[in-house]
C-alpha positions in Angstrom: -5.1 13.9 8.2 -7.6 11.2 8.5 -5.7 8.1 7.6 -6.9 4.7 6.7 -4.5 1.9 6.5 -5.2 -1.9 5.2 -3.8 -4.7 7.6 -4.5 -5.8 10.9 -2.4 -3.4 13.4 -2.3 -6.4 16.0 0.0 -8.0 13.8 3.7 -7.3 12.9 2.8 -5.2 9.7 2.9 -1.9 8.4 -0.7 -1.3 10.1 1.2 -1.9 13.6 3.7 0.7 12.5 1.4 3.1 11.1 -0.7 2.7 14.5 2.5 3.5 16.5 3.1 6.7 14.5 -0.6 7.8 14.0 -2.6 6.5 16.6 -5.6 8.2 15.5 -5.4 6.1 12.0 -8.0 3.4 11.3 -7.6 0.5 9.6 -9.1 -1.8 7.0 -8.9 -5.7 7.2 -11.2 -8.6 8.0 -10.7 -7.9 11.7 -12.4 -4.5 11.4 -15.1 -5.4 9.2 -13.5 -5.0 5.6 -13.1 -7.6 3.3 -10.7 -6.2 0.8 -10.9 -9.2 -1.6 -14.4 -7.5 -3.0 -15.4 -11.2 -3.4 -18.9 -9.8 -3.0 -20.6 -6.4 -4.2 -21.6 -5.5 -0.8 -17.7 -5.7 0.8 -16.8 -3.3 -2.4 -19.8 -1.1 -1.4 -18.8 -1.0 2.2 -15.4 0.1 1.2 -16.7 2.8 -1.1 -18.8 4.3 1.6 -16.0 4.5 3.9 -13.2 5.5 1.8 -14.8 8.9 1.8 -14.3 9.5 5.2 -10.4 9.5 4.9 -8.2 12.1 2.7 -5.0 9.6 3.3 -5.3 6.0 2.2 -2.0 3.4 3.0 -2.7 0.9 0.5 0.0 -1.8 2.5 -1.6 -5.2 2.4 -0.9 -7.6 -0.6 -4.2 -9.3 -1.7 -4.1 -11.8 -4.4 -5.7 -11.3 -7.6 -4.9 -7.8 -8.1 -6.7 -6.8 -4.7 -4.3 -4.1 -4.1 -4.8 -2.4 -7.4 -8.4 -2.8 -7.2 -8.2 -1.0 -4.0 -6.1 2.0 -5.4 -8.7 2.2 -8.5 -11.5 2.1 -6.2 -10.1 5.0 -3.9 -9.2 7.1 -6.7 -12.7 6.7 -8.5 -14.7 7.7 -5.3 -12.4 10.7 -4.3 -12.6 11.8 -7.9 -16.4 11.7 -7.8 -16.6 13.5 -4.3 -13.8 16.1 -4.7 -11.6 14.9 -2.3 -7.9 16.0 -2.6 -6.3 13.1 -0.6 -3.2 11.0 -1.3 -2.9 7.7 -1.7 0.5 5.5 -0.4 1.0 2.3 -2.3 3.2 0.1 -0.8 5.5 -2.0 -3.5 8.2 -4.3 -3.4 11.4 -4.8 -5.1 10.0 -8.2 -6.4 8.4 -6.0 -8.9 11.8 -5.5 -10.5 11.9 -9.0 -11.3 11.5 -9.3 -15.1 9.6 -12.2 -16.7 12.8 -14.3 -17.7 13.8 -14.0 -14.1 10.5 -16.1 -12.2 10.0 -19.7 -12.3 6.0 -19.5 -13.3 5.4 -21.7 -10.7 6.8 -19.4 -7.9 4.6 -17.5 -6.1 6.6 -14.7 -7.0 5.7 -15.0 -10.7 2.2 -13.3 -10.0 3.2 -11.4 -7.2 5.9 -9.4 -9.2 3.3 -8.6 -11.9 1.2 -7.4 -9.7 3.2 -5.0 -7.9 4.4 -3.7 -10.8 0.8 -3.0 -12.4 0.2 -1.0 -9.1 3.3 0.9 -9.6 2.5 1.7 -13.1 -1.2 2.4 -12.3 -0.4 4.5 -9.4 1.8 6.5 -11.2 -0.6 7.1 -13.8 -3.3 8.3 -11.9 -0.7 10.5 -10.0 -1.9 14.3 -9.5 -5.0 13.9 -11.6 -8.2 15.4 -10.2 -5.8 16.6 -7.3 -5.2 13.5 -5.9 -1.8 12.3 -5.1 -0.4 9.0 -5.2 3.0 7.5 -4.0 4.4 4.4 -4.5 7.5 3.2 -2.1 9.0 0.1 -3.6 10.1 -1.5 -0.3 12.9 -4.1 -0.3 12.4 -6.7 2.4 10.3 -5.8 5.5 11.1 -7.0 9.0 8.0 -8.6 10.1 9.9 -10.3 13.3 10.5 -13.6 11.1 13.8 -15.4 11.6 16.1 -13.8 8.7 14.4 -11.0 8.3 16.3 -9.1 11.3 18.3 -7.0 9.0 15.9 -6.1 6.7 14.0 -2.8 6.5 12.0 -1.7 10.1 8.6 -1.2 9.8 9.0 2.0 12.0 11.4 3.2 9.4 9.0 2.6 6.6 6.5 4.6 8.3 8.7 7.4 9.0 9.1 7.9 5.1 5.5 8.0 4.7 5.1 10.4 7.1 8.0 12.4 5.3 6.1 11.9 2.2 3.0 13.2 3.7 4.6 16.1 5.0 7.3 16.9 2.1 5.9 20.3 0.6 6.7 18.8 -3.0 5.3 15.6 -4.5 7.3 12.1 -4.3 5.3 9.9 -6.7 8.0 7.2 -6.4 10.6 5.9 -4.0 12.6 3.0 -3.2 13.9 1.9 0.0 16.1 -1.0 1.0 17.9 -2.0 3.9 20.1 -5.2 4.4 18.3 -6.7 1.3 21.5 -7.3 -1.1 20.0 -10.4 -1.8 16.4 -9.2 -2.8 
């Protein structure tokens, strides 16, 4: 497996746990030369040229303005064009279950919720088309080491599930995980 994961593995993120489980993985973040916001064509071209070198893409970093969805679309399009039979793992959030009536429009969670829902829905639409698997993990509170997050889902536990999905003989298009997140 050639794995590319979004995020900086030197921070307490999904990327740091991916590095522990898959030391051969590589990472896409501004610290490693990627600007995943695609604000200019050069950054998108750079991603497109490099994603061809991988067959597993862990789309874990939330990027405002639909960035995570753009990464899913771009990866799927490039792999389809180049006949790469890979697996895209998208990291969602239990916030995607928040309905339009449950969010204050001025809340940061309003756009976040909609973007995570769109990521889930598109992931399910693209699943198993052109030999590309997509899996969407709805994660309920990730323990990023911040105060109050101690009982949330351990990053290493999430990555154990990613490993399980990658090696499971059947395909898992959608999975939800929660730990100590009764209020999420």
